[in-house]
N, C-alpha and C positions, 0 to 999 in steps of 0.2 A: 292286709289279711290280719285278723285278730286270733291270737292265741287265747287260751282260757284266763290267763293271768291279766292280759291286757284288757279283756272284756270286762273282768271283775272291776278293774279300776276305773274303767269308763262309767259303769253303772253306779260305782261309788261316788265318783264325781258328779253324776247326774243327781243323785239322790242329795248329795250336799248342797248343790246349787238349788234345787228345789226348797231344800229346807231353809236357807238363807232368804230366799224370795218370800216365802210364806211368813217367816218372822218379819220381815220389811213390811209387807202388807199389814199384818197384824198391829204392828207398831205405828205405822202411819194412820191406820183406821182408828187406833185408839187415840192417837194424838189430836186427830180432827174431832172426835167426840169430846175431848177435854177442852178444845178451844171453842167449840160450839156452844157448850153448855154454861 
């Protein structure tokens, strides 16, 4: 079971993970564009 503190940490971890994934996707896409041009 979660208490409020655990749930906040869990949400913070998800947000952090999503941000990392988004940055990696943007980085990979921009790198592909550089190589293609």
